[in-house]
N, C-alpha and C positions, 0 to 999 in steps of 0.2 A: 862334339859334331855330331847329327844321326851319322849310324851306321859306324860309328866309330867305337873299338873299345879304351872305357878313359884309362889312364896310367894308375891309377890307383887301383884300380881293377886287377889290372895286370898284374901289380906288385902284389897285390894280396893272395893271390892264386898262387904267385909260386912262395911264397912268405909259412903255406896252410902243413909245410913237413918238410924234413929233412930227404937230400935228395936221394937215400935208397929207396925211398915210397915206390910204390907203385905207380905207374898212370893213372887207375882207375882213382886210387883215395888222392891224388894232387887234384887233379880233374873234377871230384866230384863233389865237392862246396862251390864250383864256381857254376855248376849246372842248373838253371833253376828248375825249381819241382813244375814239374808240368810239361815240359819246354823240351827234352829229350825225345830224340827221335825215335819211331817204331819200329825203329831196326833194334834198338840196344833193349836189354833185357830189363824189367821194373827194378828199380832201386840201386839201382849198376852199368857201368859201362860196358860191359859182356856182350860180346854180340851172339845174337842167337844163332843156334845153326841148323832148326827147322828149314826143311824145304816147302814152299809154298805150293798149297793146297792145285792141282790140275784146276782150270777154269770149267764151271758144271755146263754140261749138255743138253739138260731141261729146261724147254725152254718152249712157251706157250707158239710162237711162228709155227706156222702150217711149213710142213715138208714138201715141199714144192721148189720147181724153179719160177723166178719171178722174172721174162726177157725183160719187160716193158723198164728195167731200168738203165738198158742200154739206148743208143739209136742206133741206126739199122749200121752204122760206120765200127761203133765202136764194138756192137756184137761181134760184125767179124773177123776185127783184130781180137777178139778174145777167144773167139773159137777158135784160130788159127793159134794162139797160145796156147789152149788146151788140150789140142790134139797136141802139142811139141810135150808138155805136162808130161799127159796121159798116156799117149803110145811112143813116141820117138825119142826122149829125151832119158826116160826110167833108165836104171842100170836091171831093179828089182822092184814088185810092188806088193805088198802083202795087207792085205784084210786082217783087220786087227777087232777085239772083242765090242771094239765103240768105234770105230771107223777105218782107214786108211793111213800108210806111211810109204811114201814114195821115197827111194834112195836116188841119188845122181853122181855122176861124176863132175865137174866143172868147175868154173873159173867165178871171183866176184861179179862179173857181168850177165852167169846164167841166176848165181842166187839171188840179182835185184830181178830176171826175169821170170822167177818165180815165185817171185815176194809178189811184184803186179799179178800175176797167175790167183795169186792166192788171196788176194783183196780184191779183183774183181770176181771171183767166185763168191766170195762172203759178200758182194752186192746183190748177187742173183738168186742165192742160199744162204741168207743171214741167221742160219737157223744152227750151220754148223762150229766147230771151233776149227781156227786155224793156225798152224805153228809152223815155222820154217829155220829150219837148223844150219848152220856152217860149220864145216871142222877144219881144222886148223892144220893148212898148208902154204907153201911160199916158191920162191923160184920162178914163176909163173908154170907151175906143175896144179894138174887137175886137185881138185882134193874133195871132199865127200859133202854133198849137201842134200839134207830130208827137209821133206812135205809130210808134216801129219796133218792127219782132217779127222776131226772126232765129233762124235754125232749118237745119237738116240740107237734102238734097235732099228725101227721104223727110217731114221736119217742112212741109216747106214746099210739098209737093201736101197733103200731110194739113190745111193752114191752108187751100189754094187751093176743098177740098173743102167744108169745114166753110164759108167765108168767101162761096162761090157759093148752098151751101142756104140759108141765113139770108135772104140777097138775093133768093131765090127765095120764100120765104114770106111778103115783100113787108107785114113790120113783124106778121105773126103769130110767138107763140112757136111751139118744134118742139113735137112731139106729147109725152106723158108715156111714153109707150110704148118711145121713143128712149132713156131714162134708166132705162131697168129692167135695164141689165145691170152690172155691176163698170167694165167700160171700153168706151168707145165708139171704134171705130177709121171708118178712110175708106171703109171698104167698108157698115160699119154705115150711115153716112150716104146712102154711093148707092145702098142698096136700100131705103132710109127716101122718097129720091126717087125711085125708082123706082116705091115701093109707092104715093103720090099724086099718078101720074100726070104727074112732073116740076113737082108741085105749082101 
């Protein structure tokens, strides 16, 4: 029947070697050529220990924020979550050579909120790489959560300008006038800071 092993196929696998042979030697004859998983080393059943390469940050996407991806209501919700993620919740924030690392203390609920924030950031700033990581914790005790935002040098400079601006607002949302254009550049944010007298 489709999707099931035939009895003689299984018998053949177990008959190829004595019981003291290794698992790879026993199973190798039963693995069709070219159908082994990419996680297995070529020609054997040994797991490859190599770490995956980080996602590349080089992209032809312009470094800017695209506010039009949100409705007015969605933008308000995302801005409130951004203030939490950038200003209210972090235990620490570090600028790295390729972006920023935020560290938090929280529960699975906060992890999900930060994952929503990262997803929203990717909608309006799709030129960056985002990752959310949760450490081990249990018994209703908060644990460590990290959000990593990676970008090119230009992208990191844009993030720096935006994060500093959000901090200067001290919990207040940016004015609606900032979102009237199709895209927001770092220069737009700097002009807004000057307009509001350093906020």
